[in-house]
N, C-alpha and C positions, 0 to 999 in steps of 0.2 A: 608318248603323250606326256606332257609336263603335268605335275601335280599342282593342284590349286590350294589345298589345305596343308598348312605347315604348322609345326609346333613353335610357339612363341619362345624367345629367349627368356631366361629367368628374370633379367633386370626389367624387361618390358612387362612381363606378367606381374612383377611386383609393383610396378608403377600403376598398372590397371587396378590391382587390388587396393592400392593406396587411395584410389578414387572413392572406394566404398568406406575404407577404414578411416582415412585422414581427410576430412573435409575442410578443416581449419585448425589453427593451433590448439584450440580447446579439445579437439579429438585426440591429439597426442597426449595432452595432460590427462585426459580420462584413462587412456590405455596404460600410461606409466603409473598413475596412482593406483589403479586396480591391480597391476602386477605387484606393486609394493605391498598392498593389503594381502594378496595371495601368498606373498613371501613371509607372512606372519610377522610383519614389522610392528613395532610398538611406537616408533617415532618416525614421522615422514616429513620431509622438507621439500617445498616446491619453490623454485627460483625462476623468475620470469624477467626477461629483458625485451623491451620494445613490443609488448603484448604478444610475446612468443615468437615473433618473426626472427629475432636475433638469437634468443636462447630460451630453451625449456629444459630445466634440470630438476630431477627428482632424486633425492637422497634418502635411503631407508636403512634401518638396522636389522633387516630380515635375515633369512637363512643364507642368502648369497648363492653363488653357482660355482661348480667345479670348472676345471679347465675345459673339459669336453662340452659341458652344458653351456658354457659361455659362448663357445663357437657355434654350437648347434641351435641356440635359441633364435638366431637370425635366419634360419632356413624356413622356407614356407611349409606350413602344416606341421611344424614341430611344436609339440605341446606336452606338458606334464599333467594335464587335467583329465584327459580321456584316453582309453586304450581300445574301446570298441564302441559300436553305435549305441548300444544300450546305455552307455555312460551319459549320453546326452540328456537322459531323463532322470538322472540322479546327481545333478551338479550342485556342488556346495561352494564353488569358487566363482570368480568374475569371468575372465577370458578363458577361451577354450579352443578357438579355431586355429591358433598358431600363425596368424597372418599379420598381427599387429606390428611386431618388431621388424619383420621382413619388409613390410610396407613402409614403415617409417624410415628404415635405412635406405630405401630406394629413392627417397626424395629429399634427403637432408644429409648433413655431416653429423655422424653419430659417434659418441665416445662413451664407452662403458668401463667402469671399474667395479669389480665384484670380488668378494672373498667370503669363504665359509669359515665358521668359528674354529673348526679343527685344523684348518690349514695355516701354514706359516706365511705364505705369500698369496696374493690375489692375482687377478687377471686384468689386463688393460687392453681393450680392443678399440681400434679406430676404423670406421667404415665411412666411405663417401660414395653415395649413389650406388649402393649394393656391392661396391668393390672394397674388399678387405685391404686396408692399408698396413695395419700392424696388429700383432697379437703378442704381447710381452708380459712377463711376470712383474708384479709391482707390490710395494708395501702399502697396504690400505687397511682401514678398519673393517670390521665385520659388516656385511650388508652389501648393498649395491648403489652405485651412483651412475645415473643415466643422463647424458647430456645430448640434446638435439639442437644443432645450430643451423642457421641459414635454411630454414624450412622452405621447400619448393624452389630451391636455388636452380634446379635443372628443369623446372617446369614453369617458365615465366608467366604463361597464361593463367595458371592456377594462382600464382602469387598476386597477379593484378586483380583477381576477383576478390581478394580479401578486403574487408571493410576497414574503417578507421581504427586506430589503436584503442579508442574508447570502447567501441563495440566489441572488438576481439577480446579485450581485457574482461569485459563483462561476461562473455561466454566462458572464458577461462575460470572466472570466479564462480559462475554457476556450476561448472563441473566440479570444482574444488569443494563447494558447499555440499553438493549431493553426496560425494564420497565421505566427507567429514560427518555429515548427519547420519549416514548409515553405520558409521563405526565410531561411536562416542568414546570408546575405551582407548583409542589410539591418539597420540599427540600429533597434531597437524600444525605446520607453520608455513606461511606463504610470504614471499618477498617479491616485490615488483620494483625493478630499477633501483635496487639497494635499500628500499624502505620496506618495513614490515607491514603487511596488510592484515594478516591474521596470525594469532597465536592462541591455539585451541588446546588446552591441557586435557589430560585424561579426566573424563567426567561421565555423568549420566545423560540420558536423552534430553531432559529438560534444561540442564545446564548448558549442553552443547547448543541447543536452539538459542538460548539467551546470549551465549558468547558470540554466536555468528551474527545475529540480527540486531539486538540491542538489549540493554538492561530493562527497557520498558516493555519488552515482549513478555516478560514473566507474568505480569498482571492480566495479559490478554488470553492466556492459555487455560483450557479446560481439559483435564485428563480423560481419556477413554480407555476402557479395558473390557475385553470379552474373550472367553476361551471356549471353543467348540471343537468337535471332531474334524470339522472341515478347515477351520482357520483359527488362528490366535490373533486377535486385533488388539493393538496397544498404540499409544501415542498421545497426541494432543490436537485439539481443534480450537479455533479462535472464537472469542465471544462476538456475537453479531454486531455490537456497537463499534467494534474495531475493524470491521470489514473494509476492504480497499476496492478501488476500481480495477486494479491489475491483479494478475495471478502469480505474483512473484514469490508468495509464501505458501505455495501449495505443493506438497511432496507426498508421493506414494513410494513405499519401499516394500518389496516382496523378497523375503529371505535375504535381507540386507543388500538388495540390488534396487537402485532407483528405476522406476518405470513411469510411463505415461499411460493413462487409461481414461478415455472419455466416459466409458461406462461406469467406472467407479466414481469418477467426478460427479456424474449425474446422481449417484446414490447420496453423495455428501450434500449436494444442493437440494435434493429432495428432503433430507433431514432438517435443513434450515428453512423449509417452506414457511412463509409468513413472517419470518424474522429478519429478512434482509430487504433493503431498498432495491429498486430497479437498477441493475447494472453492478451491484456490489458483489464482491467475491470474498468469501471467508478464508481465513488462513487455516491450514491443517498440515500436520506432520504425522502421517499414519503409517505404522509398521505392521505388515501382514506376514505371518509365518504359516506357510502351507507345506504339505508333503511335496518334496521335489518331483515325485512321479505324477502329480496332478497338474503340472504346468508344463508348457512348452516355451522355452525362451529363445528358440532358434528360428523365429519367424521374422526377425528384422535385423538388418546388418549391424545397427548400433546397439542391439539388445535392450532397447528402451520400451519395447512392447512385448507383452506376454499373453499367451493363450491359456485360459483357465478351463478346467474340465467342467466345473459347475458354476458358471458365472451368476446365474439367477439366485442361488443360495447365498453366494458371497455378497451380492447386491443387498439382499434382504438383511443379512447379518450386520453389514456395515451401516446401513441406514438406521436400523433399530438401536445399534450400539451408540451412535452419535446422538440420536434423539433421547435416549435414556440418560446420557451424561449431561446434556444440556438441561434436561428437566431436574436431574439430581442436584445440580449446582445452581438451581433457581435462575437459570438463564432464560427459560421460557416461562410465560405466565402460568399460574395455577388455574385449575378448573373454575374455582370460585373467583370470577373476575372482580366482583364487588367487595370482596373481603379486604378490610383495612387492618393490617397487623397492629397499628397504633391503638386500635379499640379493643384489643385482647385484654382479658382480665389479668392483672398482675398475680404472681404466684401467692403473695401474702394475703390476697383477698379471695382466693378461690373458694374456700369453705367457710367464709365469714358471712353472717347474716347482715342484711342491709338494715340500717337504722332509719326509722321514719322521722323526718324533721318535725319539730314542734313550733308552731307560730302562734303567738299570743297577740290579740287585737284589743286595742283600747275601745271598749264598747261605749264609753262616755264621750268619745270624740264627736264634735259637731263642727263642721267647717264654717257655720254661720254664727257661731258664738265666739266671744273673745276668749283668749287663753288666759285664765285667771291664775294659773299656777305660777308661783314665783320661782326664783332661781334656787332658793333653798329647797323648795318642794320638789323641783325637778332633780336636784342632786340626790334626794332620798329615794328616787325611783329605783326599783329593783333592776339590776343590769340585765336580767333575763327577759324583761318585758319589752316588747317591740311596739312602738306607737307609730301608726301610719298617718303621717300628715301633721300639719300645724295650723291652728285656727287664727284668723285675723278678724279685726273689727270691720264691719261692713262700710262704715264711714271712712276708715283708713284706706280701704281699697278704692273707694270712689274718689277720694281726694288725691291719691297718688298714682292715678292711672297714667298720667303723662310721663312718669318716670320709666315706664316700660319702653318708651321710644328713645331714651337717652343713648347717644352713640350711634344711632342708626341713620342720622341725617347726613347724607353724602350724595354726591352726584351718581345717580343711578346708571349713567352711561359709562362710568368707570368701573368696569367689572374685571376682576382678576382672571386673566385667561388661563392661568394654571388650574383653576377649579373645573375647567371643562376639558376633558380628554377625549380625543378621537380613538376609538378602539382599534382602528385599522392602520392609521398613519402614525408612526412613531418617530420618524425623522425625515428630514428633507434630503433628497438626492443631490440637489444642485443649489448653488447660491441664487438667491432671489434678486434679480436685476430687472425689475419691472420696466424701467425706462428704456432698456435696451432690447426688449422683446419685440420681435417682428410680428409673431402670431399672437392674437389677443384672446381667442377662444378655442378651446379644444374639448373633446369629449372622449371618455374611455368606454370601450365596449368589451364586456366579458373579461375585464381585467387582463386583456391581451392586446387589444388594438387601440390606437389613438386616432381619432377622426378629427380632421381640421378642414374648415372650409377654405376654398381658393376661388379665384375669379371664374375659372372654367367649370367648377363643380366642387369636388372634395377629394382629399387625399387620406388614405387609410394606411397607417404605419404599424408595423409589428414592433412593439416596444422592446422586446428582448433582442431582436436582430439589430434594431437601430442603436440600442445602447452598446451592443458588441462592436459595431462599427465605430462609434464615438470613442470608446475606451481603446480599441485597437490602434487608432491613429494617434491617440494621446500617448500611449506607451511607446509606439514606434518612434514618435518624434522625440520623446525623452531619451530613448536609447541612442538615437542618431546624434542629437545635439549634445547629449550627456550633461544636461542641466536639470535633472529631475529634482523636485522638491521632496523632502522627507520630513516625517514627524518623529521627534525623539521620544523614545519610550522612557517612562518613569523608572521602570524596572526592566532589566534585560530579559528577553524571551529566550528560553531554552527549549529546543526541539530535538527529538531522537529519531534517527533513521538507520536503516541497515547499511552495511558497508558498500553494497552496490549503489545505493541511493546517494551516499556520501561522495562517491567518486563522481557521479553526475553533477551533484551540487557544486563541487569544486570546479568542474568544467564550466558551469554556468554562472559562477560567482560574479565575474566582471559584468556580464550582461544584466544580472539581477540588480547589481549596485547602480547601474545606469537607469533603472526604473525607479529607484528610490530606496531600495533595501540598504541597510547598513549592517554588515557582518562584523562581529567582534572576533570570534575564534571558531574554527572548525576542527575539533579534536575528537578522535575516536569515532563514536557513533552519535556525537552531540554537536549541535551548532548553536551559537549564541548570537542573537540579533539585537542590535541597539536601536535601530530605526526602521520605519516602514514608509512606503509610499503614502501620500496623503489620502488617497481614495481607499485604502485598505485598513480594516480594523484588526486588532490583535487576535481576535477569535477566528479570523479568516485565514491566517497565515498558513497553518498546517494543511488545510484543505487545498489552498492554492498551490503550495509546493508539491503536494501529493498528485494533484491533477497535472501539474507541469511534468513531473517525472513520468507519469503514465503516458502523456502525449509524446515524450521522448524515449519511449521504451525501445523503439527500433534504432535508436542512436541519435547523436547530436549532429546536425548538419555541419559540414566543414567550413563553409563560408560564413563570415560574420553576419551578413545581411540575412541569410536563411535562418541562422540561429536566432537573431533578434526577431525575425518575423514569426518563428515558431513560438517564442516566449510571449510575444505580444498577443498572438492568437489565443494561447492557452490561458493567459491571465484575463483577457477580455471575456472569454467564455465563462470563466469561474466567477467573475465579479459582476457581470451584467445582470440587471434585474430580470427575474424569471417571470414566465407566464403565470398569472394568478396574483400578481402583486398590485395592490391598489395604489394609484398615484393621484396626488392632488393636481389641481389644474395648473399650478405653477410648475410642478415637476413635468407634467405633460408638455407644457409650452417649452420648457428648457430642452427636452428631448427633441422636439420638432426643430427648434432653432439650431441646436448643436449638430443635429444630423445634416441639415442642409448647409452647414458651414464646413462639413468634411470635404476632402478632395474627391472621394468617391462616395456617392450617396445612394446609389441604386441597389447595391448588394452588400451583404454582411461580409466579414473576413472569410467566411466559409462559402462564398459565392451563392448565397441564397438571397432572394429579393427582400428588401427592407420595407418597401411601400408599393401601393398601387394607387392609381388615380381613376376616379369615376367622373366623367363629364356630365354636364347638365343634360346633354342629348341622350346619354345612356339612361339617365333617370327618367326622362320623358318616355323613352321606349318601354320602360317597365310599367307605366301607367296607361299605355296605349291599348285600347280594347281591340 
């Protein structure tokens, strides 16, 4: 009888293991960077070409490997981290399974150069698809250089599943940032297609955060610090007013290892309760030091999830630590909500008695008698005496009463409109073109709906969705025709973004310029804007770009039309009038007319209805007994 179960060849087993270890180029970056950290390197360089599809190279100045170790590291389950099962619960390093290098070598062309400090020559190994091509001595500096070329060259299906270069590069940058944030004392450098993306010198936690994200990040951070028997908590959280819509600046590190934990994230959000707007996400960079024997890091293939022995205590400690720091740095309001610090007594007057003011009144003053005092007599009056009022002759008052109305004779119909201010309406949304309006009368209900009569009954319009449709078609037309009008800024506007966001903005620059933006420079973490679309104010720019980056978090569409469509939708959503906004009748009429002038009037850009109609028959039915 023939056997059914057979042992897999090593190269097939390695390719199967690669499915767990290597999901995309960022997975290779993560494994190689962590190996460099475990090798006690103080300087690590990451070189990327074509978002990792063509080349991923990591160069470190670590301890290097001997001749035997250099060959053995590519074998499955070969590791220097553990010797027995108990070692799994006392790990102080990154990788430990011993499958990473074997899996990478099975699906790529790998070249490794390594040398130990005490050796004269190093080792040069070339592997293609788990097959050793060469192993030769070489002259090389101390440390290891690991190059991975043509990733997934022998698995075309896996290569076809890779996303665009922009998305894959963003995943690589994410992994690079996670390792760099966990080890601020190591110098990290990253190059993409020959240009330098990051240059992170040896620093402390706060400086490393600022160097990665932007110089403006420093003013957003609030330090946290707590030490208990269970855990040592340190790091930084963001101030509530700088919260974003995305979770791009949220990091947990346990024993210098990046992790994801929805449970701990809930503890952070609980600490911010009442301080954030709906949908806002705070920034946090939290480092947790726990005893290695109280955690299990072997529950997930990528080691980004950890099981804690006492999660409830950790939850409570983290929550109270963040709450304490936010209160200590006056981020949350004090208990006395009505207290005004401007009314506090200055230190110079704390122990000083108050002086009672003295007021002297002229008891001889009579408003019905003439003022008989002369100029000389008044000049002799003591300066400390206060006279309340001046007397006039009764006949003088009667004869000169007409002088009270001098200068008041004018047309009462000519009233300065600036003296009357509407408390709710501060500006007009649209140009007033009364003669071109089709609709003459509208009504606003609950500051949300616009009601307009029609021949068959009435139409009820959702003002926010209608305005989204209007703006969406305007922006889409501007980007298609490329004739958008711009307003020049008196002073250039400078905005700061993280490196990930700068990469996306560069990709979107041409499309944004077609909407009316005028960019001067994009250098480092700073962009300079010289002009804006006519419908956008200077104060709205940062929020609009942040919302756009959030909408493109999953990547920029490849086709130009899809990219323009996404940008138009995002900007229309950000700029459209919101529910609860009071509109004048002129603004209501403009929305109605502009909506029905659109190519598609029935739905918003997000496929939600913009209006409904109620016929006269429907109204009659409501009154039928």
